[in-house]
C-alpha positions as CSV (number, residue, x, y, z in Angstrom):
1,M,21.6,69.6,-104.0
2,T,24.9,70.9,-104.8
3,P,27.8,68.8,-105.9
4,N,29.5,69.4,-102.6
5,E,26.5,68.0,-100.7
6,L,26.4,65.0,-103.0
7,T,30.0,64.3,-102.4
8,K,29.6,64.5,-98.7
9,L,26.5,62.2,-98.9
10,L,28.4,59.8,-101.0
11,E,31.4,59.9,-98.6
12,G,29.0,59.2,-95.7
13,I,27.4,56.3,-97.5
14,I,30.9,54.9,-98.3
15,V,32.0,55.3,-94.7
16,L,28.9,53.6,-93.4
17,G,29.2,50.8,-95.9
18,G,32.9,50.3,-95.0
19,T,32.1,50.3,-91.3
20,G,29.4,47.7,-91.9
21,A,31.8,45.6,-94.0
22,I,34.4,45.7,-91.3
23,I,31.9,44.8,-88.6
24,Y,30.6,41.9,-90.8
25,A,34.2,40.7,-91.4
26,V,35.1,40.8,-87.7
27,F,31.9,39.0,-86.8
28,K,32.3,36.4,-89.5
29,N,35.9,35.9,-88.6
30,S,35.1,35.3,-84.9
31,T,32.2,33.0,-85.8
32,V,34.5,31.0,-88.1
33,K,37.2,30.7,-85.3
34,A,34.6,29.6,-82.8
35,T,33.2,27.1,-85.2
36,I,36.7,25.7,-85.9
37,Q,37.5,25.5,-82.2
38,S,34.2,23.8,-81.5
39,Q,34.8,21.3,-84.3
40,K,38.3,20.7,-83.1
41,E,37.1,19.9,-79.6
42,L,34.4,17.6,-81.0
43,I,36.9,15.7,-83.1
44,E,39.2,15.2,-80.1
45,T,36.2,13.9,-78.0
46,L,35.1,11.6,-80.8
47,T,38.6,10.3,-81.3
48,A,38.9,9.4,-77.6
49,Q,35.6,7.6,-77.8
50,V,36.6,5.7,-80.9
51,K,39.8,4.5,-79.1
52,E,37.8,3.5,-76.1
53,L,35.2,1.6,-78.1
54,R,38.0,-0.1,-80.2
55,N,39.6,-1.3,-77.0
56,L,36.3,-2.5,-75.7
57,H,35.6,-4.3,-79.0
58,I,39.0,-6.1,-78.8
59,S,38.3,-7.1,-75.2
60,N,34.8,-8.4,-76.2
61,E,36.3,-10.4,-79.1
62,K,38.8,-12.0,-76.6
63,D,35.9,-12.9,-74.3
64,I,33.9,-14.3,-77.1
65,A,36.8,-16.5,-78.2
66,E,37.2,-17.8,-74.7
67,L,33.6,-18.6,-74.3
68,R,33.6,-20.4,-77.7
69,G,36.5,-22.5,-76.4
70,Q,34.5,-23.3,-73.2
71,V,31.4,-24.3,-75.2
72,S,33.5,-26.7,-77.3
73,V,34.8,-28.3,-74.2
74,Y,31.3,-28.7,-72.8
75,K,30.2,-30.2,-76.1
76,E,32.9,-32.8,-75.9
77,L,31.9,-33.9,-72.4
78,P,30.2,-37.3,-72.3
79,L,27.1,-36.0,-70.3
80,K,25.2,-39.3,-70.5
81,E,28.2,-41.2,-69.0
82,L,28.6,-38.6,-66.3
83,A,24.9,-39.0,-65.4
84,E,25.2,-42.8,-65.3
85,S,28.4,-42.5,-63.1
86,M,26.7,-40.1,-60.7
87,D,23.7,-42.5,-60.5
88,S,26.0,-45.4,-59.8
89,I,27.8,-43.4,-57.1
90,A,24.5,-42.5,-55.4
91,K,23.5,-46.2,-55.3
92,T,26.8,-47.2,-53.9
93,Q,26.5,-44.5,-51.2
94,D,23.1,-45.8,-50.3
95,K,24.4,-49.3,-50.0
96,I,27.3,-48.1,-47.8
97,L,24.9,-46.2,-45.5
98,T,22.6,-49.3,-45.2
99,Q,25.6,-51.5,-44.3
100,L,26.8,-48.9,-41.7
101,K,23.3,-48.8,-40.1
102,K,23.2,-52.6,-39.9
103,T,26.7,-52.9,-38.2
104,Q,25.8,-50.2,-35.7
105,N,22.7,-52.2,-34.7
106,R,24.7,-55.4,-34.3
107,Q,27.4,-54.1,-32.0
108,V,27.9,-56.1,-28.8
109,V,27.0,-54.3,-25.7
110,K,29.8,-54.8,-23.2
111,E,28.3,-52.8,-20.4
112,Q,24.7,-52.1,-19.5
113,N,23.2,-50.1,-16.6
114,V,20.1,-51.7,-15.2
115,A,18.3,-50.0,-12.2
116,H,21.4,-48.5,-10.8
117,Q,23.4,-51.7,-11.3
118,T,26.1,-52.3,-13.8
119,V,26.0,-55.6,-15.7
120,V,29.2,-56.5,-17.5
121,K,29.2,-59.2,-20.2
122,E,32.4,-61.0,-20.8
């Protein structure tokens, strides 16, 4: 090989290497940009989810506090006294119903129809 041919071969190898390097740099650059864009979108999505979950958490904490207050109110209720009072009310209602039935049976009949005749008591 002559020195001229070696120079041309070396120039060809340098051109191919440079072209390869340029292609690699462009490909890497576009991949990096795509990765950055993808990560940016992912971060925005996750940020929105975190805000939503934080709001839900705050709402749940308020609901839990309200339920705790209701539980404390129920604990303070005198349940045994309520049961006794309801039992007493039920017995009183039974007595009232019995008395009403007795008074309905004792009512004086003022008018009575007998065989197509009317009998009036005075």
